[in-house]
Backbone of each chain as nested JSON, in Angstrom:
{
  "chains": [
    {"id": "A", "residues": [
      {"number": 1, "name": "UNK", "atoms": {"N": [-9.735, 8.759, 20.005], "CA": [-10.162, 7.791, 18.969], "C": [-9.15, 6.656, 18.883]}},
      {"number": 2, "name": "UNK", "atoms": {"N": [-9.645, 5.431, 18.987], "CA": [-8.76, 4.277, 18.89], "C": [-8.529, 3.908, 17.433]}},
      {"number": 3, "name": "UNK", "atoms": {"N": [-7.499, 3.096, 17.247], "CA": [-7.296, 2.518, 15.924], "C": [-8.43, 1.542, 15.659]}},
      {"number": 4, "name": "UNK", "atoms": {"N": [-8.76, 1.373, 14.389], "CA": [-9.833, 0.441, 14.046], "C": [-9.334, -0.562, 13.01]}},
      {"number": 5, "name": "UNK", "atoms": {"N": [-9.571, -1.838, 13.282], "CA": [-9.152, -2.883, 12.349], "C": [-10.254, -3.099, 11.317]}},
      {"number": 6, "name": "UNK", "atoms": {"N": [-9.874, -3.085, 10.045], "CA": [-10.808, -3.338, 8.943], "C": [-10.296, -4.566, 8.191]}},
      {"number": 7, "name": "UNK", "atoms": {"N": [-11.047, -5.649, 8.246], "CA": [-10.606, -6.882, 7.585], "C": [-11.149, -6.918, 6.158]}},
      {"number": 8, "name": "UNK", "atoms": {"N": [-10.267, -7.243, 5.221], "CA": [-10.631, -7.239, 3.805], "C": [-10.419, -8.634, 3.228]}},
      {"number": 9, "name": "UNK", "atoms": {"N": [-11.388, -9.093, 2.43], "CA": [-11.226, -10.373, 1.729], "C": [-11.175, -10.109, 0.232]}},
      {"number": 10, "name": "UNK", "atoms": {"N": [-10.928, -11.164, -0.531], "CA": [-10.85, -10.995, -1.989], "C": [-12.223, -10.637, -2.569]}},
      {"number": 11, "name": "UNK", "atoms": {"N": [-13.294, -10.855, -1.783], "CA": [-14.643, -10.527, -2.254], "C": [-15.139, -9.173, -1.741]}},
      {"number": 12, "name": "UNK", "atoms": {"N": [-14.302, -8.493, -0.945], "CA": [-14.699, -7.174, -0.435], "C": [-14.807, -6.187, -1.598]}},
      {"number": 13, "name": "UNK", "atoms": {"N": [-15.766, -5.262, -1.477], "CA": [-15.921, -4.225, -2.499], "C": [-15.025, -3.034, -2.124]}},
      {"number": 14, "name": "UNK", "atoms": {"N": [-14.049, -2.706, -2.978], "CA": [-13.119, -1.626, -2.63], "C": [-13.797, -0.305, -2.24]}},
      {"number": 15, "name": "UNK", "atoms": {"N": [-14.9, 0.054, -2.919], "CA": [-15.563, 1.325, -2.593], "C": [-16.137, 1.313, -1.173]}},
      {"number": 16, "name": "UNK", "atoms": {"N": [-16.677, 0.15, -0.762], "CA": [-17.229, 0.056, 0.588], "C": [-16.115, 0.12, 1.626]}},
      {"number": 17, "name": "UNK", "atoms": {"N": [-15.024, -0.578, 1.352], "CA": [-13.883, -0.546, 2.276], "C": [-13.328, 0.876, 2.352]}},
      {"number": 18, "name": "UNK", "atoms": {"N": [-13.288, 1.557, 1.19], "CA": [-12.793, 2.939, 1.15], "C": [-13.656, 3.842, 2.034]}},
      {"number": 19, "name": "UNK", "atoms": {"N": [-14.959, 3.616, 2.016], "CA": [-15.865, 4.399, 2.855], "C": [-15.582, 4.168, 4.331]}},
      {"number": 20, "name": "UNK", "atoms": {"N": [-15.305, 2.918, 4.682], "CA": [-15.0, 2.582, 6.075], "C": [-13.684, 3.231, 6.51]}},
      {"number": 21, "name": "UNK", "atoms": {"N": [-12.691, 3.21, 5.614], "CA": [-11.403, 3.843, 5.923], "C": [-11.606, 5.345, 6.132]}},
      {"number": 22, "name": "UNK", "atoms": {"N": [-12.338, 5.971, 5.204], "CA": [-12.562, 7.422, 5.285], "C": [-13.261, 7.79, 6.589]}},
      {"number": 23, "name": "UNK", "atoms": {"N": [-14.201, 6.945, 7.032], "CA": [-14.929, 7.226, 8.279], "C": [-13.978, 7.23, 9.471]}},
      {"number": 24, "name": "UNK", "atoms": {"N": [-13.054, 6.271, 9.503], "CA": [-12.086, 6.207, 10.61], "C": [-11.187, 7.444, 10.594]}},
      {"number": 25, "name": "UNK", "atoms": {"N": [-10.733, 7.83, 9.387], "CA": [-9.841, 8.998, 9.261], "C": [-10.559, 10.273, 9.705]}},
      {"number": 26, "name": "UNK", "atoms": {"N": [-11.818, 10.408, 9.296], "CA": [-12.575, 11.616, 9.664], "C": [-12.738, 11.738, 11.172]}},
      {"number": 27, "name": "UNK", "atoms": {"N": [-12.767, 10.585, 11.869], "CA": [-12.911, 10.603, 13.331], "C": [-11.552, 10.757, 14.018]}},
      {"number": 28, "name": "UNK", "atoms": {"N": [-10.508, 10.925, 13.212], "CA": [-9.183, 11.159, 13.788], "C": [-8.419, 9.893, 14.127]}},
      {"number": 29, "name": "UNK", "atoms": {"N": [-8.877, 8.751, 13.627], "CA": [-8.225, 7.488, 13.96], "C": [-7.28, 7.005, 12.876]}},
      {"number": 30, "name": "UNK", "atoms": {"N": [-6.709, 5.839, 13.132], "CA": [-5.863, 5.156, 12.151], "C": [-6.591, 3.873, 11.751]}},
      {"number": 31, "name": "UNK", "atoms": {"N": [-6.775, 3.668, 10.451], "CA": [-7.424, 2.447, 9.965], "C": [-6.353, 1.381, 9.744]}},
      {"number": 32, "name": "UNK", "atoms": {"N": [-6.512, 0.254, 10.436], "CA": [-5.576, -0.862, 10.27], "C": [-6.25, -1.873, 9.348]}},
      {"number": 33, "name": "UNK", "atoms": {"N": [-5.912, -1.803, 8.062], "CA": [-6.571, -2.612, 7.045], "C": [-5.799, -3.921, 6.88]}},
      {"number": 34, "name": "UNK", "atoms": {"N": [-6.458, -5.041, 7.198], "CA": [-5.781, -6.345, 7.168], "C": [-6.29, -7.204, 6.023]}},
      {"number": 35, "name": "UNK", "atoms": {"N": [-5.356, -7.887, 5.335], "CA": [-5.713, -8.75, 4.211], "C": [-4.811, -9.977, 4.208]}},
      {"number": 36, "name": "UNK", "atoms": {"N": [-5.403, -11.142, 3.906], "CA": [-4.615, -12.368, 3.769], "C": [-4.736, -12.848, 2.328]}},
      {"number": 37, "name": "UNK", "atoms": {"N": [-3.609, -12.97, 1.632], "CA": [-3.616, -13.457, 0.255], "C": [-3.612, -12.338, -0.766]}},
      {"number": 38, "name": "UNK", "atoms": {"N": [-3.225, -12.697, -1.997], "CA": [-3.033, -11.703, -3.054], "C": [-4.342, -11.002, -3.425]}},
      {"number": 39, "name": "UNK", "atoms": {"N": [-5.437, -11.756, -3.534], "CA": [-6.71, -11.163, -3.936], "C": [-7.191, -10.152, -2.908]}},
      {"number": 40, "name": "UNK", "atoms": {"N": [-7.071, -10.503, -1.644], "CA": [-7.508, -9.613, -0.562], "C": [-6.605, -8.38, -0.49]}},
      {"number": 41, "name": "UNK", "atoms": {"N": [-5.298, -8.574, -0.631], "CA": [-4.361, -7.452, -0.561], "C": [-4.63, -6.475, -1.701]}},
      {"number": 42, "name": "UNK", "atoms": {"N": [-4.935, -7.02, -2.876], "CA": [-5.264, -6.174, -4.027], "C": [-6.495, -5.313, -3.736]}},
      {"number": 43, "name": "UNK", "atoms": {"N": [-7.541, -5.919, -3.166], "CA": [-8.738, -5.141, -2.846], "C": [-8.428, -4.08, -1.798]}},
      {"number": 44, "name": "UNK", "atoms": {"N": [-7.568, -4.439, -0.838], "CA": [-7.216, -3.491, 0.23], "C": [-6.494, -2.269, -0.342]}},
      {"number": 45, "name": "UNK", "atoms": {"N": [-5.548, -2.51, -1.259], "CA": [-4.783, -1.391, -1.84], "C": [-5.702, -0.516, -2.694]}},
      {"number": 46, "name": "UNK", "atoms": {"N": [-6.6, -1.169, -3.462], "CA": [-7.551, -0.384, -4.259], "C": [-8.412, 0.477, -3.342]}},
      {"number": 47, "name": "UNK", "atoms": {"N": [-8.822, -0.094, -2.207], "CA": [-9.652, 0.656, -1.251], "C": [-8.911, 1.889, -0.734]}},
      {"number": 48, "name": "UNK", "atoms": {"N": [-7.626, 1.744, -0.435], "CA": [-6.864, 2.899, 0.062], "C": [-6.734, 3.953, -1.034]}},
      {"number": 49, "name": "UNK", "atoms": {"N": [-6.51, 3.503, -2.286], "CA": [-6.405, 4.455, -3.402], "C": [-7.713, 5.235, -3.561]}},
      {"number": 50, "name": "UNK", "atoms": {"N": [-8.844, 4.556, -3.419], "CA": [-10.154, 5.222, -3.532], "C": [-10.374, 6.157, -2.338]}},
      {"number": 51, "name": "UNK", "atoms": {"N": [-10.021, 5.682, -1.129], "CA": [-10.178, 6.515, 0.073], "C": [-9.355, 7.798, -0.054]}},
      {"number": 52, "name": "UNK", "atoms": {"N": [-8.176, 7.697, -0.711], "CA": [-7.352, 8.899, -0.905], "C": [-8.104, 9.932, -1.747]}},
      {"number": 53, "name": "UNK", "atoms": {"N": [-8.861, 9.455, -2.759], "CA": [-9.614, 10.418, -3.584], "C": [-10.753, 11.037, -2.775]}},
      {"number": 54, "name": "UNK", "atoms": {"N": [-11.409, 10.235, -1.926], "CA": [-12.48, 10.783, -1.069], "C": [-11.916, 11.889, -0.178]}},
      {"number": 55, "name": "UNK", "atoms": {"N": [-10.781, 11.588, 0.47], "CA": [-10.229, 12.531, 1.44], "C": [-9.6, 13.742, 0.745]}},
      {"number": 56, "name": "UNK", "atoms": {"N": [-9.057, 13.529, -0.463], "CA": [-8.463, 14.648, -1.207], "C": [-9.532, 15.698, -1.493]}},
      {"number": 57, "name": "UNK", "atoms": {"N": [-10.773, 15.235, -1.716], "CA": [-11.88, 16.158, -1.969], "C": [-12.175, 17.004, -0.729]}},
      {"number": 58, "name": "UNK", "atoms": {"N": [-11.707, 16.522, 0.436], "CA": [-11.874, 17.284, 1.697], "C": [-10.537, 17.925, 2.096]}},
      {"number": 59, "name": "UNK", "atoms": {"N": [-9.607, 17.994, 1.138], "CA": [-8.279, 18.584, 1.378], "C": [-7.486, 17.871, 2.456]}},
      {"number": 60, "name": "UNK", "atoms": {"N": [-7.699, 16.566, 2.568], "CA": [-6.959, 15.766, 3.541], "C": [-6.109, 14.756, 2.767]}},
      {"number": 61, "name": "UNK", "atoms": {"N": [-4.827, 14.683, 3.109], "CA": [-3.921, 13.738, 2.441], "C": [-3.728, 12.536, 3.369]}},
      {"number": 62, "name": "UNK", "atoms": {"N": [-3.988, 11.341, 2.84], "CA": [-3.767, 10.156, 3.666], "C": [-2.677, 9.277, 3.046]}},
      {"number": 63, "name": "UNK", "atoms": {"N": [-1.953, 8.62, 3.933], "CA": [-0.839, 7.765, 3.513], "C": [-1.014, 6.398, 4.169]}},
      {"number": 64, "name": "UNK", "atoms": {"N": [-0.255, 5.419, 3.716], "CA": [-0.311, 4.14, 4.415], "C": [1.082, 3.57, 4.654]}},
      {"number": 65, "name": "UNK", "atoms": {"N": [1.153, 2.813, 5.733], "CA": [2.373, 2.104, 6.119], "C": [2.069, 0.606, 6.039]}},
      {"number": 66, "name": "UNK", "atoms": {"N": [2.597, -0.086, 5.017], "CA": [2.352, -1.523, 4.909], "C": [3.316, -2.294, 5.82]}},
      {"number": 67, "name": "UNK", "atoms": {"N": [2.787, -3.349, 6.463], "CA": [3.636, -4.194, 7.313], "C": [3.057, -5.606, 7.337]}},
      {"number": 68, "name": "UNK", "atoms": {"N": [3.868, -6.538, 7.782], "CA": [3.381, -7.9, 7.96], "C": [2.86, -8.039, 9.379]}},
      {"number": 69, "name": "UNK", "atoms": {"N": [1.823, -8.858, 9.554], "CA": [1.323, -9.133, 10.9], "C": [0.787, -10.559, 10.937]}},
      {"number": 70, "name": "UNK", "atoms": {"N": [0.833, -11.163, 12.123], "CA": [0.315, -12.532, 12.272], "C": [-1.102, -12.459, 12.814]}},
      {"number": 71, "name": "UNK", "atoms": {"N": [-2.037, -13.108, 12.134], "CA": [-3.406, -13.154, 12.649], "C": [-3.873, -14.612, 12.696]}},
      {"number": 72, "name": "UNK", "atoms": {"N": [-4.886, -14.872, 13.513], "CA": [-5.394, -16.23, 13.672], "C": [-6.78, -16.338, 13.061]}},
      {"number": 73, "name": "UNK", "atoms": {"N": [-6.921, -17.246, 12.094], "CA": [-8.22, -17.477, 11.454], "C": [-8.558, -18.955, 11.638]}},
      {"number": 74, "name": "UNK", "atoms": {"N": [-9.688, -19.232, 12.289], "CA": [-10.096, -20.625, 12.554], "C": [-8.964, -21.416, 13.206]}},
      {"number": 75, "name": "UNK", "atoms": {"N": [-8.369, -20.814, 14.229], "CA": [-7.283, -21.448, 15.0], "C": [-6.001, -21.675, 14.201]}},
      {"number": 76, "name": "UNK", "atoms": {"N": [-5.932, -21.135, 12.98], "CA": [-4.708, -21.277, 12.183], "C": [-4.031, -19.901, 12.098]}},
      {"number": 77, "name": "UNK", "atoms": {"N": [-2.723, -19.874, 12.395], "CA": [-2.005, -18.608, 12.323], "C": [-1.594, -18.334, 10.872]}},
      {"number": 78, "name": "UNK", "atoms": {"N": [-1.907, -17.125, 10.423], "CA": [-1.567, -16.761, 9.054], "C": [-0.853, -15.421, 9.041]}},
      {"number": 79, "name": "UNK", "atoms": {"N": [-0.025, -15.227, 8.025], "CA": [0.643, -13.942, 7.859], "C": [-0.247, -13.052, 7.003]}},
      {"number": 80, "name": "UNK", "atoms": {"N": [-0.624, -11.93, 7.574], "CA": [-1.464, -10.976, 6.849], "C": [-0.628, -9.754, 6.478]}},
      {"number": 81, "name": "UNK", "atoms": {"N": [-1.118, -9.046, 5.48], "CA": [-0.581, -7.716, 5.189], "C": [-1.476, -6.726, 5.926]}},
      {"number": 82, "name": "UNK", "atoms": {"N": [-0.856, -5.818, 6.641], "CA": [-1.622, -4.772, 7.313], "C": [-1.188, -3.42, 6.764]}},
      {"number": 83, "name": "UNK", "atoms": {"N": [-2.171, -2.642, 6.338], "CA": [-1.907, -1.288, 5.847], "C": [-2.424, -0.312, 6.895]}},
      {"number": 84, "name": "UNK", "atoms": {"N": [-1.538, 0.355, 7.583], "CA": [-1.979, 1.366, 8.543], "C": [-2.196, 2.666, 7.778]}},
      {"number": 85, "name": "UNK", "atoms": {"N": [-3.455, 3.08, 7.732], "CA": [-3.816, 4.252, 6.933], "C": [-4.092, 5.417, 7.866]}},
      {"number": 86, "name": "UNK", "atoms": {"N": [-3.422, 6.52, 7.622], "CA": [-3.613, 7.672, 8.488], "C": [-3.468, 8.981, 7.73]}},
      {"number": 87, "name": "UNK", "atoms": {"N": [-3.947, 10.016, 8.404], "CA": [-3.884, 11.367, 7.863], "C": [-2.481, 11.913, 8.065]}},
      {"number": 88, "name": "UNK", "atoms": {"N": [-1.976, 12.604, 7.052], "CA": [-0.698, 13.304, 7.193], "C": [-0.992, 14.667, 7.786]}},
      {"number": 89, "name": "UNK", "atoms": {"N": [-0.299, 14.991, 8.861], "CA": [-0.568, 16.274, 9.532], "C": [0.428, 17.32, 9.062]}}
    ]},
    {"id": "B", "residues": [
      {"number": 1, "name": "UNK", "atoms": {"N": [17.404, 14.657, -7.343], "CA": [17.045, 13.25, -7.582], "C": [15.627, 13.169, -8.14]}},
      {"number": 2, "name": "UNK", "atoms": {"N": [15.516, 12.496, -9.299], "CA": [14.191, 12.351, -9.902], "C": [13.439, 11.183, -9.285]}},
      {"number": 3, "name": "UNK", "atoms": {"N": [12.136, 11.162, -9.528], "CA": [11.358, 9.978, -9.159], "C": [11.797, 8.819, -10.043]}},
      {"number": 4, "name": "UNK", "atoms": {"N": [11.685, 7.621, -9.517], "CA": [12.082, 6.466, -10.307], "C": [10.932, 5.455, -10.356]}},
      {"number": 5, "name": "UNK", "atoms": {"N": [10.611, 5.006, -11.57], "CA": [9.538, 4.026, -11.729], "C": [10.107, 2.625, -11.577]}},
      {"number": 6, "name": "UNK", "atoms": {"N": [9.473, 1.819, -10.717], "CA": [9.877, 0.427, -10.512], "C": [8.676, -0.441, -10.899]}},
      {"number": 7, "name": "UNK", "atoms": {"N": [8.824, -1.218, -11.961], "CA": [7.705, -2.052, -12.42], "C": [7.779, -3.418, -11.752]}},
      {"number": 8, "name": "UNK", "atoms": {"N": [6.644, -3.871, -11.227], "CA": [6.589, -5.132, -10.484], "C": [5.617, -6.075, -11.174]}},
      {"number": 9, "name": "UNK", "atoms": {"N": [6.024, -7.345, -11.332], "CA": [5.104, -8.356, -11.866], "C": [4.807, -9.374, -10.773]}},
      {"number": 10, "name": "UNK", "atoms": {"N": [3.897, -10.286, -11.074], "CA": [3.546, -11.317, -10.081], "C": [4.727, -12.252, -9.818]}},
      {"number": 11, "name": "UNK", "atoms": {"N": [5.715, -12.237, -10.703], "CA": [6.899, -13.093, -10.528], "C": [8.085, -12.341, -9.909]}},
      {"number": 12, "name": "UNK", "atoms": {"N": [7.901, -11.047, -9.634], "CA": [8.987, -10.286, -9.013], "C": [9.256, -10.801, -7.604]}},
      {"number": 13, "name": "UNK", "atoms": {"N": [10.5, -10.762, -7.19], "CA": [10.867, -11.179, -5.832], "C": [10.769, -9.963, -4.911]}},
      {"number": 14, "name": "UNK", "atoms": {"N": [9.883, -10.017, -3.915], "CA": [9.684, -8.856, -3.034], "C": [10.981, -8.311, -2.424]}},
      {"number": 15, "name": "UNK", "atoms": {"N": [11.904, -9.203, -2.029], "CA": [13.141, -8.707, -1.407], "C": [13.984, -7.891, -2.387]}},
      {"number": 16, "name": "UNK", "atoms": {"N": [14.001, -8.318, -3.652], "CA": [14.775, -7.57, -4.661], "C": [14.123, -6.219, -4.929]}},
      {"number": 17, "name": "UNK", "atoms": {"N": [12.794, -6.234, -5.035], "CA": [12.075, -4.966, -5.256], "C": [12.289, -4.039, -4.059]}},
      {"number": 18, "name": "UNK", "atoms": {"N": [12.276, -4.626, -2.85], "CA": [12.506, -3.828, -1.628], "C": [13.88, -3.165, -1.672]}},
      {"number": 19, "name": "UNK", "atoms": {"N": [14.872, -3.891, -2.15], "CA": [16.217, -3.32, -2.261], "C": [16.246, -2.156, -3.234]}},
      {"number": 20, "name": "UNK", "atoms": {"N": [15.506, -2.294, -4.333], "CA": [15.444, -1.219, -5.329], "C": [14.748, 0.009, -4.747]}},
      {"number": 21, "name": "UNK", "atoms": {"N": [13.67, -0.232, -3.991], "CA": [12.958, 0.888, -3.35], "C": [13.888, 1.598, -2.364]}},
      {"number": 22, "name": "UNK", "atoms": {"N": [14.561, 0.817, -1.533], "CA": [15.451, 1.393, -0.515], "C": [16.546, 2.235, -1.17]}},
      {"number": 23, "name": "UNK", "atoms": {"N": [17.05, 1.769, -2.313], "CA": [18.116, 2.513, -3.008], "C": [17.612, 3.88, -3.456]}},
      {"number": 24, "name": "UNK", "atoms": {"N": [16.393, 3.919, -3.971], "CA": [15.821, 5.204, -4.413], "C": [15.634, 6.143, -3.22]}},
      {"number": 25, "name": "UNK", "atoms": {"N": [15.127, 5.588, -2.127], "CA": [14.885, 6.409, -0.919], "C": [16.211, 6.972, -0.387]}},
      {"number": 26, "name": "UNK", "atoms": {"N": [17.231, 6.123, -0.359], "CA": [18.533, 6.573, 0.172], "C": [19.114, 7.713, -0.659]}},
      {"number": 27, "name": "UNK", "atoms": {"N": [18.769, 7.738, -1.948], "CA": [19.264, 8.81, -2.827], "C": [18.36, 10.041, -2.771]}},
      {"number": 28, "name": "UNK", "atoms": {"N": [17.347, 9.972, -1.898], "CA": [16.488, 11.132, -1.712], "C": [15.338, 11.22, -2.693]}},
      {"number": 29, "name": "UNK", "atoms": {"N": [15.065, 10.135, -3.414], "CA": [13.998, 10.155, -4.407], "C": [12.698, 9.546, -3.917]}},
      {"number": 30, "name": "UNK", "atoms": {"N": [11.73, 9.518, -4.811], "CA": [10.448, 8.865, -4.563], "C": [10.37, 7.667, -5.503]}},
      {"number": 31, "name": "UNK", "atoms": {"N": [10.096, 6.483, -4.951], "CA": [9.963, 5.284, -5.773], "C": [8.509, 5.148, -6.207]}},
      {"number": 32, "name": "UNK", "atoms": {"N": [8.283, 5.144, -7.518], "CA": [6.929, 4.962, -8.051], "C": [6.803, 3.498, -8.461]}},
      {"number": 33, "name": "UNK", "atoms": {"N": [6.22, 2.698, -7.57], "CA": [6.145, 1.255, -7.768], "C": [4.838, 0.934, -8.498]}},
      {"number": 34, "name": "UNK", "atoms": {"N": [4.952, 0.38, -9.722], "CA": [3.755, 0.117, -10.54], "C": [3.494, -1.376, -10.67]}},
      {"number": 35, "name": "UNK", "atoms": {"N": [2.212, -1.759, -10.57], "CA": [1.818, -3.168, -10.661], "C": [0.48, -3.275, -11.376]}},
      {"number": 36, "name": "UNK", "atoms": {"N": [0.36, -4.279, -12.251], "CA": [-0.917, -4.542, -12.928], "C": [-1.405, -5.921, -12.483]}},
      {"number": 37, "name": "UNK", "atoms": {"N": [-2.587, -5.977, -11.896], "CA": [-3.159, -7.25, -11.466], "C": [-2.89, -7.563, -10.008]}},
      {"number": 38, "name": "UNK", "atoms": {"N": [-3.714, -8.477, -9.47], "CA": [-3.669, -8.785, -8.039], "C": [-2.332, -9.384, -7.611]}},
      {"number": 39, "name": "UNK", "atoms": {"N": [-1.791, -10.303, -8.414], "CA": [-0.535, -10.957, -8.031], "C": [0.611, -9.966, -7.971]}},
      {"number": 40, "name": "UNK", "atoms": {"N": [0.658, -9.079, -8.951], "CA": [1.719, -8.077, -8.996], "C": [1.561, -7.06, -7.861]}},
      {"number": 41, "name": "UNK", "atoms": {"N": [0.311, -6.637, -7.611], "CA": [0.068, -5.668, -6.539], "C": [0.472, -6.263, -5.195]}},
      {"number": 42, "name": "UNK", "atoms": {"N": [0.17, -7.543, -5.006], "CA": [0.545, -8.226, -3.762], "C": [2.067, -8.214, -3.572]}},
      {"number": 43, "name": "UNK", "atoms": {"N": [2.816, -8.508, -4.629], "CA": [4.28, -8.493, -4.523], "C": [4.782, -7.075, -4.247]}},
      {"number": 44, "name": "UNK", "atoms": {"N": [4.133, -6.094, -4.855], "CA": [4.541, -4.695, -4.655], "C": [4.358, -4.277, -3.197]}},
      {"number": 45, "name": "UNK", "atoms": {"N": [3.21, -4.653, -2.612], "CA": [2.943, -4.262, -1.22], "C": [3.911, -4.976, -0.277]}},
      {"number": 46, "name": "UNK", "atoms": {"N": [4.172, -6.267, -0.55], "CA": [5.139, -6.994, 0.278], "C": [6.509, -6.315, 0.185]}},
      {"number": 47, "name": "UNK", "atoms": {"N": [6.869, -5.877, -1.017], "CA": [8.162, -5.211, -1.203], "C": [8.249, -3.936, -0.361]}},
      {"number": 48, "name": "UNK", "atoms": {"N": [7.167, -3.167, -0.325], "CA": [7.187, -1.928, 0.466], "C": [7.303, -2.262, 1.955]}},
      {"number": 49, "name": "UNK", "atoms": {"N": [6.576, -3.312, 2.395], "CA": [6.656, -3.721, 3.809], "C": [8.089, -4.117, 4.174]}},
      {"number": 50, "name": "UNK", "atoms": {"N": [8.76, -4.826, 3.272], "CA": [10.148, -5.23, 3.524], "C": [11.076, -4.013, 3.493]}},
      {"number": 51, "name": "UNK", "atoms": {"N": [10.858, -3.137, 2.52], "CA": [11.684, -1.921, 2.424], "C": [11.559, -1.082, 3.693]}},
      {"number": 52, "name": "UNK", "atoms": {"N": [10.356, -1.087, 4.302], "CA": [10.166, -0.335, 5.551], "C": [11.076, -0.885, 6.649]}},
      {"number": 53, "name": "UNK", "atoms": {"N": [11.233, -2.21, 6.686], "CA": [12.113, -2.783, 7.719], "C": [13.576, -2.429, 7.423]}},
      {"number": 54, "name": "UNK", "atoms": {"N": [13.973, -2.436, 6.15], "CA": [15.345, -2.045, 5.799], "C": [15.611, -0.61, 6.274]}},
      {"number": 55, "name": "UNK", "atoms": {"N": [14.669, 0.293, 5.96], "CA": [14.902, 1.706, 6.26], "C": [14.748, 1.988, 7.752]}},
      {"number": 56, "name": "UNK", "atoms": {"N": [13.889, 1.221, 8.428], "CA": [13.725, 1.399, 9.879], "C": [15.056, 1.135, 10.583]}},
      {"number": 57, "name": "UNK", "atoms": {"N": [15.824, 0.185, 10.039], "CA": [17.134, -0.132, 10.62], "C": [18.087, 1.051, 10.481]}},
      {"number": 58, "name": "UNK", "atoms": {"N": [17.758, 1.966, 9.565], "CA": [18.563, 3.181, 9.371], "C": [17.846, 4.396, 9.959]}},
      {"number": 59, "name": "UNK", "atoms": {"N": [16.832, 4.113, 10.822], "CA": [16.052, 5.176, 11.473], "C": [15.319, 6.07, 10.486]}},
      {"number": 60, "name": "UNK", "atoms": {"N": [14.921, 5.485, 9.365], "CA": [14.16, 6.248, 8.368], "C": [12.775, 5.618, 8.254]}},
      {"number": 61, "name": "UNK", "atoms": {"N": [11.737, 6.452, 8.329], "CA": [10.362, 5.959, 8.212], "C": [9.871, 6.239, 6.795]}},
      {"number": 62, "name": "UNK", "atoms": {"N": [9.402, 5.194, 6.111], "CA": [8.876, 5.437, 4.762], "C": [7.391, 5.091, 4.715]}},
      {"number": 63, "name": "UNK", "atoms": {"N": [6.682, 5.833, 3.881], "CA": [5.236, 5.664, 3.751], "C": [4.913, 5.49, 2.266]}},
      {"number": 64, "name": "UNK", "atoms": {"N": [3.693, 5.074, 1.974], "CA": [3.323, 5.037, 0.567], "C": [1.946, 5.625, 0.334]}},
      {"number": 65, "name": "UNK", "atoms": {"N": [1.79, 6.155, -0.862], "CA": [0.531, 6.727, -1.326], "C": [0.066, 5.885, -2.507]}},
      {"number": 66, "name": "UNK", "atoms": {"N": [-0.96, 5.048, -2.314], "CA": [-1.46, 4.233, -3.433], "C": [-2.39, 5.058, -4.32]}},
      {"number": 67, "name": "UNK", "atoms": {"N": [-2.286, 4.854, -5.621], "CA": [-3.174, 5.543, -6.56], "C": [-3.336, 4.689, -7.816]}},
      {"number": 68, "name": "UNK", "atoms": {"N": [-4.354, 5.01, -8.588], "CA": [-4.54, 4.339, -9.87], "C": [-3.803, 5.14, -10.939]}},
      {"number": 69, "name": "UNK", "atoms": {"N": [-3.269, 4.448, -11.941], "CA": [-2.626, 5.142, -13.06], "C": [-2.828, 4.305, -14.317]}},
      {"number": 70, "name": "UNK", "atoms": {"N": [-2.857, 4.984, -15.468], "CA": [-3.027, 4.279, -16.742], "C": [-1.659, 4.059, -17.358]}},
      {"number": 71, "name": "UNK", "atoms": {"N": [-1.338, 2.824, -17.711], "CA": [-0.071, 2.565, -18.39], "C": [-0.345, 1.765, -19.663]}},
      {"number": 72, "name": "UNK", "atoms": {"N": [0.602, 1.818, -20.593], "CA": [0.42, 1.122, -21.869], "C": [1.392, -0.053, -21.943]}},
      {"number": 73, "name": "UNK", "atoms": {"N": [0.85, -1.254, -22.124], "CA": [1.678, -2.458, -22.261], "C": [1.308, -3.105, -23.597]}},
      {"number": 74, "name": "UNK", "atoms": {"N": [2.291, -3.252, -24.485], "CA": [2.063, -3.835, -25.817], "C": [0.903, -3.127, -26.535]}},
      {"number": 75, "name": "UNK", "atoms": {"N": [0.937, -1.793, -26.497], "CA": [-0.086, -0.962, -27.148], "C": [-1.487, -1.076, -26.535]}},
      {"number": 76, "name": "UNK", "atoms": {"N": [-1.605, -1.765, -25.405], "CA": [-2.904, -1.866, -24.73], "C": [-2.846, -1.035, -23.451]}},
      {"number": 77, "name": "UNK", "atoms": {"N": [-3.865, -0.175, -23.265], "CA": [-3.9, 0.644, -22.059], "C": [-4.474, -0.168, -20.904]}},
      {"number": 78, "name": "UNK", "atoms": {"N": [-3.771, -0.154, -19.792], "CA": [-4.238, -0.894, -18.625], "C": [-4.21, 0.0, -17.398]}},
      {"number": 79, "name": "UNK", "atoms": {"N": [-5.075, -0.328, -16.44], "CA": [-5.074, 0.402, -15.182], "C": [-4.118, -0.293, -14.224]}},
      {"number": 80, "name": "UNK", "atoms": {"N": [-3.123, 0.447, -13.793], "CA": [-2.155, -0.094, -12.837], "C": [-2.382, 0.537, -11.471]}},
      {"number": 81, "name": "UNK", "atoms": {"N": [-1.892, -0.168, -10.459], "CA": [-1.799, 0.429, -9.129], "C": [-0.392, 1.008, -9.026]}},
      {"number": 82, "name": "UNK", "atoms": {"N": [-0.311, 2.248, -8.583], "CA": [1.004, 2.86, -8.355], "C": [1.134, 3.204, -6.879]}},
      {"number": 83, "name": "UNK", "atoms": {"N": [2.206, 2.749, -6.285], "CA": [2.498, 3.072, -4.877], "C": [3.666, 4.045, -4.87]}},
      {"number": 84, "name": "UNK", "atoms": {"N": [3.394, 5.3, -4.524], "CA": [4.479, 6.267, -4.413], "C": [5.087, 6.128, -3.022]}},
      {"number": 85, "name": "UNK", "atoms": {"N": [6.326, 5.671, -2.996], "CA": [6.977, 5.397, -1.712], "C": [7.989, 6.488, -1.423]}},
      {"number": 86, "name": "UNK", "atoms": {"N": [7.888, 7.091, -0.258], "CA": [8.806, 8.159, 0.082], "C": [9.106, 8.211, 1.565]}},
      {"number": 87, "name": "UNK", "atoms": {"N": [10.144, 8.936, 1.861], "CA": [10.603, 9.138, 3.228], "C": [9.718, 10.189, 3.887]}},
      {"number": 88, "name": "UNK", "atoms": {"N": [9.363, 9.931, 5.151], "CA": [8.63, 10.933, 5.923], "C": [9.664, 11.855, 6.566]}},
      {"number": 89, "name": "UNK", "atoms": {"N": [9.505, 13.156, 6.345], "CA": [10.5, 14.116, 6.875], "C": [10.034, 14.656, 8.216]}}
    ]}
  ]
}
């Protein structure tokens, strides 16, 4: 299973993003959740918090590693926050 | 070493918060980083990303567990994001 990039905007619904994260974790992958800006980062963190409750119900503990990453949007380079979300073994 | 609560606002400086997180980790504790609102949560996540680089230089990997928590500010109950930051053993 490869890592999967999940892009989040300030208009993303945290519950939907949480479902996408949980799907990647269930398949044994690492969800790389990317957000640019405070509103998007807030939705991304809420999504991980919700995904943790989904996975806790399946007795799976997930953690995240936040880091900075450079991404290109419309030919403009921007600094994004990336949350690598994975299962703790 | 007890857990330590670190409160972050939208005006907090991520590098200073990162230093506070790193200090708790070095003492063997868990940093409970709390933020209310998108701006504060964004600064909190940036702080954890920076703290990860500080600790990586010391060969220590730190992760975070985001969750929702209820806190009281000026007698008003608010939902905060809490990032439990700890060392991976």
